Z-matrix of the N, CA and C atoms (Angstrom, degrees):
N
C 1 1.428
C 2 1.533 1 108.17
N 3 1.310 2 117.19 1 131.68
C 4 1.451 3 121.58 2 178.84
C 5 1.491 4 111.36 3 -95.76
N 6 1.334 5 114.97 4 -168.31
C 7 1.461 6 119.99 5 178.27
C 8 1.525 7 110.07 6 -72.49
N 9 1.308 8 116.49 7 135.41
C 10 1.455 9 122.01 8 173.78
C 11 1.524 10 106.78 9 -128.78
N 12 1.350 11 116.68 10 126.86
C 13 1.464 12 121.22 11 -179.94
C 14 1.522 13 107.53 12 -122.95
N 15 1.315 14 115.44 13 133.30
C 16 1.464 15 122.01 14 -177.99
C 17 1.524 16 108.50 15 -124.09
N 18 1.328 17 116.06 16 131.78
C 19 1.454 18 122.95 17 173.23
C 20 1.527 19 111.11 18 -104.27
N 21 1.301 20 116.12 19 4.06
C 22 1.450 21 123.53 20 177.94
C 23 1.514 22 108.25 21 -173.74
N 24 1.287 23 115.84 22 170.44
C 25 1.478 24 120.04 23 -178.53
C 26 1.531 25 110.55 24 -65.97
N 27 1.336 26 117.27 25 132.32
C 28 1.462 27 118.53 26 179.34
C 29 1.532 28 110.53 27 -71.30
N 30 1.323 29 115.20 28 156.76
C 31 1.465 30 120.69 29 -179.63
C 32 1.534 31 111.52 30 -73.01
N 33 1.324 32 115.84 31 169.83
C 34 1.462 33 119.62 32 -177.74
C 35 1.533 34 115.20 33 -66.88
N 36 1.328 35 115.85 34 -18.31
C 37 1.463 36 119.12 35 178.87
C 38 1.509 37 111.99 36 -71.76
N 39 1.313 38 117.82 37 -17.72
C 40 1.445 39 123.19 38 177.30
C 41 1.528 40 108.04 39 -91.20
N 42 1.323 41 118.37 40 114.52
C 43 1.469 42 119.60 41 -169.98
C 44 1.532 43 114.77 42 -127.25
N 45 1.336 44 116.95 43 22.28
C 46 1.446 45 120.18 44 175.78
C 47 1.533 46 110.28 45 -77.29
N 48 1.329 47 117.81 46 161.38
C 49 1.470 48 118.94 47 179.59
C 50 1.543 49 113.09 48 -58.24
N 51 1.332 50 117.99 49 -37.46
C 52 1.462 51 118.57 50 179.31
C 53 1.537 52 111.68 51 -68.86
N 54 1.337 53 117.86 52 -29.24
C 55 1.457 54 121.32 53 175.37
C 56 1.540 55 110.92 54 -66.79
N 57 1.330 56 115.76 55 -43.67
C 58 1.471 57 119.83 56 178.48
C 59 1.518 58 110.55 57 -64.07
N 60 1.317 59 117.25 58 -41.52
C 61 1.479 60 120.82 59 175.68
C 62 1.534 61 110.49 60 -57.39
N 63 1.322 62 117.35 61 -48.57
C 64 1.464 63 120.52 62 179.55
C 65 1.518 64 111.95 63 -60.07
N 66 1.343 65 117.89 64 -41.83
C 67 1.463 66 122.21 65 179.33
C 68 1.526 67 110.00 66 -58.66
N 69 1.343 68 114.71 67 -47.55
C 70 1.477 69 118.24 68 -178.94
C 71 1.508 70 112.73 69 -65.70
N 72 1.302 71 117.16 70 -37.48
C 73 1.469 72 119.20 71 179.04
C 74 1.516 73 112.14 72 -69.50
N 75 1.355 74 117.46 73 -39.48
C 76 1.446 75 120.14 74 178.41
C 77 1.535 76 112.77 75 -69.17
N 78 1.298 77 118.01 76 -13.84
C 79 1.474 78 121.11 77 175.25
C 80 1.528 79 110.28 78 -69.81
N 81 1.330 80 117.65 79 -13.74
C 82 1.486 81 120.46 80 178.45
C 83 1.526 82 108.23 81 -90.69
N 84 1.289 83 115.48 82 142.99
C 85 1.468 84 123.41 83 179.25
C 86 1.525 85 109.10 84 -64.85
N 87 1.303 86 118.13 85 132.66
C 88 1.455 87 122.80 86 172.06
C 89 1.508 88 116.14 87 98.46
N 90 1.363 89 117.54 88 -7.01
C 91 1.470 90 118.50 89 179.90
C 92 1.533 91 107.62 90 -76.83
N 93 1.345 92 115.11 91 125.20
C 94 1.465 93 121.10 92 -179.29
C 95 1.515 94 112.89 93 -102.51
N 96 1.342 95 116.61 94 -42.37
C 97 1.477 96 122.17 95 -178.28
C 98 1.508 97 108.42 96 -143.09
N 99 1.327 98 114.61 97 148.11
C 100 1.472 99 122.15 98 172.50
C 101 1.511 100 107.36 99 -128.54
N 102 1.322 101 116.14 100 132.42
C 103 1.475 102 121.68 101 176.65
C 104 1.509 103 107.22 102 -126.15
N 105 1.344 104 116.74 103 128.10
C 106 1.449 105 122.94 104 -179.34
C 107 1.521 106 107.60 105 -121.58
N 108 1.318 107 116.90 106 127.18
C 109 1.444 108 121.87 107 175.76
C 110 1.539 109 106.31 108 -138.46
N 111 1.335 110 114.70 109 102.33
C 112 1.466 111 122.06 110 -178.09
C 113 1.518 112 107.76 111 60.39
N 114 1.341 113 118.11 112 -113.94
C 115 1.473 114 119.95 113 -178.41
C 116 1.526 115 111.95 114 -104.41
N 117 1.312 116 118.82 115 15.60
C 118 1.456 117 123.73 116 179.61
C 119 1.518 118 108.30 117 -106.67
N 120 1.334 119 114.86 118 125.44
C 121 1.465 120 120.94 119 179.98
C 122 1.523 121 108.22 120 -118.97
N 123 1.337 122 117.73 121 124.99
C 124 1.452 123 122.27 122 176.96
C 125 1.510 124 108.23 123 -117.29
N 126 1.328 125 116.25 124 127.23
C 127 1.472 126 121.35 125 -179.21
C 128 1.540 127 107.90 126 -118.84
N 129 1.305 128 116.48 127 125.73
C 130 1.463 129 122.39 128 175.37
C 131 1.504 130 107.10 129 -97.33
N 132 1.330 131 115.07 130 122.49
C 133 1.465 132 121.35 131 -178.45
C 134 1.546 133 110.98 132 -106.86
N 135 1.308 134 115.67 133 152.75
C 136 1.449 135 122.02 134 173.02
C 137 1.546 136 107.98 135 -66.40
N 138 1.304 137 115.82 136 147.61
C 139 1.464 138 120.12 137 -178.31
C 140 1.523 139 110.53 138 -58.40
N 141 1.327 140 116.89 139 131.42
C 142 1.454 141 121.76 140 174.17
C 143 1.522 142 115.37 141 84.35
N 144 1.324 143 118.92 142 5.10
C 145 1.463 144 120.41 143 179.31
C 146 1.509 145 110.77 144 -92.35
N 147 1.307 146 116.40 145 156.58
C 148 1.463 147 124.32 146 -176.70
C 149 1.519 148 110.06 147 -88.26
N 150 1.331 149 114.85 148 124.30
C 151 1.468 150 119.31 149 -179.88
C 152 1.530 151 112.59 150 -108.33
N 153 1.300 152 117.03 151 14.78
C 154 1.485 153 121.17 152 -173.30
C 155 1.546 154 113.59 153 -63.70
N 156 1.300 155 119.54 154 -28.04
C 157 1.467 156 121.89 155 -175.91
C 158 1.531 157 112.57 156 -89.77
N 159 1.321 158 118.86 157 -6.88
C 160 1.462 159 120.42 158 -175.24
C 161 1.525 160 112.25 159 -66.84
N 162 1.311 161 118.24 160 -41.78
C 163 1.442 162 121.30 161 178.68
C 164 1.531 163 112.10 162 -59.52
N 165 1.312 164 116.25 163 -42.94
C 166 1.469 165 120.11 164 179.45
C 167 1.527 166 110.49 165 -65.78
N 168 1.320 167 118.74 166 -37.65
C 169 1.438 168 122.19 167 177.34
C 170 1.519 169 111.58 168 -60.92
N 171 1.306 170 116.74 169 -42.07
C 172 1.464 171 121.16 170 178.23
C 173 1.519 172 110.42 171 -67.36
N 174 1.328 173 117.85 172 -43.84
C 175 1.476 174 121.52 173 -178.38
C 176 1.514 175 110.90 174 -62.71
N 177 1.330 176 119.58 175 -35.10
C 178 1.462 177 121.36 176 -176.55
C 179 1.520 178 113.33 177 -73.26
N 180 1.330 179 118.50 178 -8.04
C 181 1.441 180 119.00 179 174.69
C 182 1.528 181 111.74 180 -72.36
N 183 1.325 182 118.02 181 -19.34
C 184 1.440 183 122.13 182 -179.00
C 185 1.539 184 108.23 183 -94.38
N 186 1.313 185 116.94 184 70.63
C 187 1.469 186 121.91 185 -171.60
C 188 1.529 187 112.42 186 -66.05
N 189 1.320 188 118.74 187 -26.65
C 190 1.473 189 120.63 188 -177.11
C 191 1.519 190 111.93 189 -80.18
N 192 1.312 191 119.06 190 -7.43
C 193 1.441 192 121.40 191 -176.66
C 194 1.539 193 112.37 192 -108.44
N 195 1.295 194 118.47 193 5.14
C 196 1.447 195 121.58 194 177.67
C 197 1.510 196 111.38 195 -88.30
N 198 1.308 197 118.35 196 147.04
C 199 1.460 198 120.65 197 177.20
C 200 1.517 199 111.38 198 -60.69
N 201 1.314 200 116.85 199 138.27
C 202 1.442 201 123.19 200 176.35
C 203 1.533 202 114.96 201 85.75
N 204 1.323 203 119.01 202 -4.09
C 205 1.439 204 121.83 203 179.99
C 206 1.534 205 108.01 204 -97.32
N 207 1.320 206 117.65 205 121.42
C 208 1.429 207 121.45 206 -178.77
C 209 1.540 208 110.77 207 -85.85
N 210 1.298 209 114.30 208 133.68
C 211 1.482 210 119.00 209 -179.59
C 212 1.540 211 108.00 210 -76.65
N 213 1.349 212 116.32 211 128.01
C 214 1.491 213 118.30 212 -178.34
C 215 1.514 214 111.90 213 -69.20
N 216 1.321 215 115.58 214 151.60
C 217 1.461 216 121.53 215 177.40
C 218 1.535 217 108.29 216 -91.72
N 219 1.327 218 116.62 217 134.74
C 220 1.452 219 120.48 218 -178.76
C 221 1.528 220 111.70 219 -103.97
N 222 1.324 221 115.66 220 25.93
C 223 1.489 222 120.27 221 -178.19
C 224 1.487 223 110.51 222 -78.83
């Protein structure tokens, strides 16, 4: 995965994991830019905005690693 930089939420035609991450982050008030490079995520926020929910948004992308979520069988 290379560098991906977003100045706004990507459209629905973009369906890679980094695109979905950017969409979810831009759903929060105050997000101005998102930069993804491999497993490093940098979010630029507007001055004075609350970034407390961003970590939880990122963590919830890993649905198979949360308690109580059963991993589907691909058999």
